[in-house]
C-alpha positions as CSV (number, residue, x, y, z in Angstrom):
1,M,10.8,-17.6,31.6
2,Y,8.2,-15.7,29.7
3,P,10.1,-13.2,27.6
4,K,8.3,-10.1,26.4
5,P,7.8,-10.0,22.6
6,D,10.0,-7.5,20.7
7,H,7.7,-7.4,17.7
8,H,4.7,-5.3,16.9
9,L,1.4,-6.4,15.3
10,P,1.0,-5.5,11.7
11,C,-2.3,-3.6,12.0
12,P,-2.9,-1.5,15.2
13,L,-3.3,2.2,14.6
14,F,-2.7,2.7,18.3
15,D,0.1,2.4,20.8
16,E,-1.7,1.1,23.9
17,F,-1.4,-2.5,22.8
18,S,2.4,-2.7,23.3
19,E,3.3,-4.3,26.6
20,F,5.4,-2.0,28.8
21,T,9.1,-2.9,29.1
22,I,10.4,-0.3,31.6
23,L,9.0,1.1,34.8
24,Q,8.6,4.6,33.4
25,Q,6.1,3.3,30.8
26,L,4.0,1.7,33.6
27,E,4.1,4.8,35.7
28,A,3.0,6.9,32.7
29,I,-0.4,5.0,32.6
30,E,-1.0,4.6,36.3
31,N,-3.9,7.0,36.2
32,S,-5.7,5.3,33.3
33,N,-7.7,2.3,34.4
34,N,-8.3,1.3,30.8
35,A,-4.6,1.3,30.0
36,V,-3.7,-0.6,33.1
37,H,-6.4,-3.2,32.4
38,V,-5.1,-3.7,28.9
39,Q,-1.6,-4.2,30.2
40,S,-2.9,-7.1,32.4
41,L,-4.5,-8.6,29.3
42,L,-1.2,-8.4,27.4
43,V,0.6,-10.1,30.2
44,K,-1.9,-12.9,30.2
45,E,-1.6,-13.1,26.4
46,R,2.1,-13.5,26.6
47,I,2.1,-16.1,29.4
48,L,-0.9,-18.2,28.2
49,G,-0.4,-17.6,24.5
50,P,-2.7,-15.9,22.0
51,D,-4.2,-19.2,20.9
52,D,-5.3,-20.1,24.5
53,P,-9.1,-19.9,24.8
54,E,-8.8,-18.0,28.1
55,T,-6.8,-15.3,26.4
56,M,-9.4,-14.6,23.8
57,R,-12.2,-15.0,26.3
58,S,-10.7,-12.3,28.5
59,I,-10.2,-9.9,25.5
60,R,-13.7,-10.5,24.3
61,S,-15.3,-9.9,27.7
62,T,-13.3,-6.8,28.4
63,G,-14.2,-5.4,24.9
64,L,-17.9,-6.0,25.6
65,D,-17.6,-4.2,29.0
66,Y,-16.0,-1.2,27.2
67,A,-18.9,-1.2,24.6
68,R,-21.6,-1.3,27.3
69,S,-20.0,1.6,29.1
70,G,-19.8,3.6,25.9
71,A,-16.0,3.4,25.5
72,F,-16.3,2.3,21.9
73,K,-12.9,3.4,20.8
74,W,-11.3,1.1,23.4
75,Y,-13.7,-1.7,22.4
76,I,-12.8,-1.4,18.7
77,N,-9.1,-1.2,19.4
78,L,-9.1,-4.2,21.7
79,W,-11.0,-6.4,19.3
80,V,-8.9,-5.3,16.3
81,H,-5.9,-6.4,18.4
82,A,-7.5,-9.7,19.1
83,I,-8.2,-10.3,15.4
84,S,-4.7,-9.3,14.5
85,M,-3.3,-11.8,17.0
86,Q,-5.6,-14.5,15.7
87,Q,-4.4,-13.9,12.2
88,L,-0.8,-14.3,13.3
89,H,-1.3,-17.4,15.4
90,L,-4.5,-19.3,14.5
91,K,-5.0,-21.5,11.5
92,P,-6.7,-20.0,8.5
93,L,-10.5,-20.6,8.2
94,D,-10.8,-20.4,12.0
95,Q,-14.4,-19.7,13.1
96,N,-13.3,-17.5,16.0
97,R,-12.1,-14.8,13.7
98,L,-15.4,-14.8,11.8
99,F,-17.2,-14.3,15.1
100,H,-15.1,-11.3,16.0
101,L,-15.5,-9.8,12.5
102,Q,-19.3,-10.3,12.6
103,S,-19.4,-8.5,15.9
104,F,-17.8,-5.5,14.3
105,V,-20.5,-5.6,11.6
106,S,-23.2,-5.5,14.2
107,L,-21.6,-2.6,16.0
108,F,-21.0,-0.5,13.0
109,A,-24.5,-1.2,11.6
110,I,-26.0,0.1,14.8
111,L,-23.8,3.2,15.0
112,T,-24.4,4.1,11.3
113,N,-28.1,3.4,11.3
114,S,-30.1,6.5,10.4
115,D,-33.2,5.4,12.3
116,H,-31.0,5.0,15.4
117,K,-29.8,8.6,15.0
118,R,-33.3,10.0,14.3
119,K,-34.6,8.6,17.6
120,G,-32.2,10.8,19.4
121,N,-30.1,8.0,20.8
122,W,-26.5,8.9,21.7
123,V,-24.2,7.8,19.0
124,P,-20.4,7.8,19.5
125,V,-18.0,9.2,16.9
126,I,-17.0,6.7,14.3
127,Y,-13.4,7.0,13.2
128,F,-12.6,6.5,9.5
129,E,-9.4,4.7,10.5
130,D,-11.3,2.2,12.6
131,L,-13.7,1.3,9.8
132,M,-10.9,1.0,7.3
133,C,-8.7,-1.1,9.6
134,V,-11.5,-3.6,10.1
135,F,-12.4,-3.5,6.4
136,E,-8.8,-4.3,5.5
137,L,-8.7,-7.1,8.1
138,C,-11.8,-8.6,6.5
139,T,-10.5,-8.3,2.9
140,G,-7.2,-9.8,4.1
141,E,-9.1,-12.7,5.6
142,M,-11.0,-13.1,2.4
143,G,-7.8,-13.3,0.5
144,V,-6.5,-16.1,2.8
145,I,-9.7,-18.0,2.4
146,I,-9.7,-17.8,-1.4
147,Y,-6.1,-19.0,-1.5
148,R,-6.8,-21.9,0.9
149,L,-9.9,-23.0,-1.1
150,N,-8.0,-22.8,-4.4
151,E,-5.4,-25.1,-3.0
152,A,-7.9,-27.5,-1.3
153,D,-9.2,-30.7,-2.8
154,T,-12.9,-31.0,-3.5
155,C,-13.8,-32.5,-0.1
156,E,-11.9,-29.9,1.8
157,R,-13.4,-27.1,-0.3
158,K,-17.0,-28.2,0.4
159,K,-16.1,-28.2,4.1
160,H,-14.9,-24.6,4.1
161,D,-17.0,-23.0,1.4
162,S,-19.3,-21.5,4.1
163,H,-16.3,-19.5,5.4
164,L,-16.1,-17.6,2.1
165,D,-19.9,-17.0,2.1
166,Q,-19.7,-15.6,5.6
167,I,-16.7,-13.4,5.1
168,A,-18.3,-12.0,1.8
169,A,-21.4,-11.1,3.7
170,I,-19.4,-9.4,6.4
171,V,-17.4,-7.4,3.9
172,M,-20.6,-6.2,2.2
173,H,-22.1,-5.1,5.4
174,L,-18.9,-3.2,6.3
175,L,-19.1,-1.6,2.8
176,A,-22.7,-0.5,3.7
177,S,-21.4,1.2,6.8
178,L,-18.7,3.0,4.9
179,T,-21.2,4.1,2.3
180,R,-23.6,5.5,4.9
181,L,-20.8,7.7,6.2
182,Q,-19.5,8.8,2.8
183,T,-20.7,12.4,3.3
184,D,-18.6,12.5,6.5
185,F,-15.4,11.5,4.8
186,S,-13.0,13.8,2.9
187,P,-12.4,13.2,-0.8
188,S,-9.0,11.6,0.0
189,Q,-10.6,9.3,2.5
190,W,-13.3,8.2,0.0
191,Y,-10.6,7.6,-2.6
192,T,-9.0,5.3,-0.1
193,V,-12.3,3.4,0.3
194,K,-12.6,3.1,-3.5
195,M,-9.1,1.7,-3.8
196,A,-9.8,-0.8,-1.1
197,V,-13.0,-1.9,-2.9
198,S,-11.1,-2.1,-6.2
199,R,-8.6,-4.5,-4.6
200,L,-11.5,-6.5,-3.2
201,V,-13.2,-6.8,-6.6
202,D,-9.9,-7.9,-8.2
203,M,-9.9,-10.9,-5.9
204,D,-13.1,-12.0,-7.7
205,P,-14.4,-13.8,-4.6
206,R,-17.2,-16.3,-5.4
207,A,-19.7,-17.9,-3.0
208,S,-20.3,-21.6,-3.1
209,T,-23.1,-21.0,-5.6
210,G,-20.7,-19.0,-7.9
211,S,-22.2,-15.7,-6.8
212,T,-20.0,-12.6,-6.9
213,L,-20.1,-9.7,-4.5
214,L,-22.4,-7.9,-6.9
215,H,-24.8,-10.8,-6.7
216,L,-24.6,-10.6,-2.9
217,A,-25.3,-6.9,-3.0
218,C,-28.4,-7.6,-5.1
219,S,-29.6,-10.4,-2.8
220,M,-32.6,-10.5,-0.5
221,T,-30.6,-10.9,2.7
222,I,-28.7,-7.6,2.8
223,S,-29.9,-5.3,0.0
224,A,-32.4,-3.6,2.2
225,S,-29.4,-1.8,3.8
226,L,-27.6,-1.3,0.5
227,R,-28.4,1.5,-1.8
228,T,-25.3,2.9,-3.4
229,E,-23.0,0.0,-2.7
230,I,-24.0,-1.6,-6.0
231,T,-22.8,1.6,-7.7
232,D,-19.6,1.4,-5.7
233,L,-18.9,-2.1,-6.9
234,L,-19.7,-1.3,-10.5
235,E,-17.5,1.8,-10.5
236,T,-14.6,-0.4,-9.2
237,G,-14.8,-3.1,-11.9
238,S,-17.5,-5.6,-10.9
239,D,-19.0,-7.2,-14.0
240,P,-22.8,-6.9,-14.2
241,C,-23.1,-9.6,-16.8
242,V,-21.3,-12.4,-15.0
243,G,-23.4,-15.4,-14.1
244,D,-23.3,-17.8,-11.1
245,H,-23.3,-21.6,-11.5
246,A,-26.9,-21.4,-12.6
247,A,-26.2,-18.6,-15.1
248,N,-28.1,-16.1,-12.9
249,T,-26.8,-12.6,-13.4
250,P,-27.0,-9.9,-10.7
251,L,-30.2,-8.8,-12.4
252,H,-31.8,-12.2,-11.9
253,T,-30.8,-11.9,-8.2
254,L,-32.4,-8.5,-8.0
255,A,-35.6,-9.7,-9.6
256,L,-36.1,-12.1,-6.6
257,N,-35.5,-9.3,-4.1
258,E,-38.6,-7.6,-2.9
259,E,-36.5,-4.7,-1.5
260,F,-34.8,-3.5,-4.7
261,S,-35.2,0.0,-6.1
262,E,-35.4,1.2,-9.7
263,H,-32.1,3.0,-9.1
264,T,-30.2,-0.3,-8.7
265,V,-31.8,-1.7,-11.9
266,D,-30.8,1.4,-13.8
267,A,-27.2,1.3,-12.4
268,L,-26.8,-2.3,-13.6
269,L,-28.2,-1.6,-17.0
270,S,-26.1,1.5,-17.4
271,A,-23.0,-0.6,-16.6
272,G,-23.9,-3.1,-19.4
273,A,-26.3,-5.6,-17.9
274,K,-28.9,-7.0,-20.3
275,L,-32.6,-7.5,-19.5
276,D,-32.9,-10.4,-22.0
277,D,-30.0,-12.5,-20.6
278,G,-31.4,-15.9,-19.6
279,N,-30.3,-18.3,-16.9
280,N,-30.0,-22.0,-17.3
281,Q,-33.8,-22.2,-17.0
282,G,-34.3,-19.6,-19.7
283,E,-35.6,-17.1,-17.2
284,T,-34.9,-13.4,-17.7
285,F,-35.3,-10.4,-15.4
286,G,-38.6,-9.6,-17.0
287,S,-40.0,-13.2,-16.7
288,L,-39.0,-13.4,-13.1
289,M,-40.7,-10.1,-12.4
290,A,-43.8,-11.3,-14.2
291,S,-43.9,-14.5,-12.2
292,R,-44.3,-12.2,-9.1
293,G,-47.2,-10.4,-10.8
294,Q,-45.1,-7.3,-11.5
295,P,-44.9,-6.3,-15.2
296,L,-41.5,-4.9,-16.0
297,G,-42.8,-1.6,-17.5
298,Q,-44.7,-0.8,-14.3
299,T,-42.0,-1.8,-11.9
300,V,-39.0,-0.1,-13.6
301,D,-40.6,3.1,-14.8
302,T,-37.4,5.1,-14.5
303,V,-35.3,2.8,-16.8
304,S,-34.6,4.1,-20.3
305,K,-37.2,3.1,-22.9
306,S,-34.4,1.8,-25.1
307,Y,-33.8,-0.9,-22.5
308,L,-37.4,-1.7,-22.2
309,C,-37.8,-2.0,-25.9
310,A,-35.5,-5.0,-25.8
311,M,-38.0,-7.0,-23.8
312,P,-40.8,-8.9,-25.5
313,G,-44.2,-7.6,-24.7
314,C,-43.1,-4.3,-23.3
């Protein structure tokens, strides 16, 4: 009455999320409580359906239990499975998927936080494949959202613009986690990251304000945790001169951010950004800095003098 599926999910890097089909498979996992528990979830998923609230509630609850007990690998794999199922069965722009993806961001941020490590807290191993799998899920979700919004009418687009804003923030936080672990990755693994970021940049995702990912990386909300991510975006093709709907460039966004460093300014300028570009209000990076009581020459003392000479009064 409830036939077992004969297909496999497109993402999992693991085998434990395939429901058993013969007795020998069940006997092989009888000594693993985690594996047996997952099988019970798969049976519930098949009978109730992946779009049933109880199915996702059970998966979410079990995943959290794994995380609390320190079984982070099981937690990550289980939630990746949940997101994969949601992408197959739930409608695009579903808020539940964003919830699960945001939960991954919170987990990875904690596990890669240097302060957390310095305090001597136990930190589990973070697997490159896990981070990349979640990153690819997020970028895939972004692609779906961009497609749907491009096809939507004005009213529908306004309704769902926030989804793109949220997924863009999620992607940037995941990129921050990847960057923190760069020294732990092999050259080939980091090349994989760069190629994934390049594909992301090619999508040219824009927030409802017209902001690009580079604007977001320069924003007040997340740039405190971002240091080299701006360089990563620039190296993979992000345009430092592009403006949002108000003609604000990433430099304008950076000028409003109290957390920015001279390194980020220098990276933008080296990539072609211009200090004298004005927004729709005629404001430049220098004038915005001056409005905060921080003269440009004192604030950005590591930037080449050739750039500073382009600014009036410097």
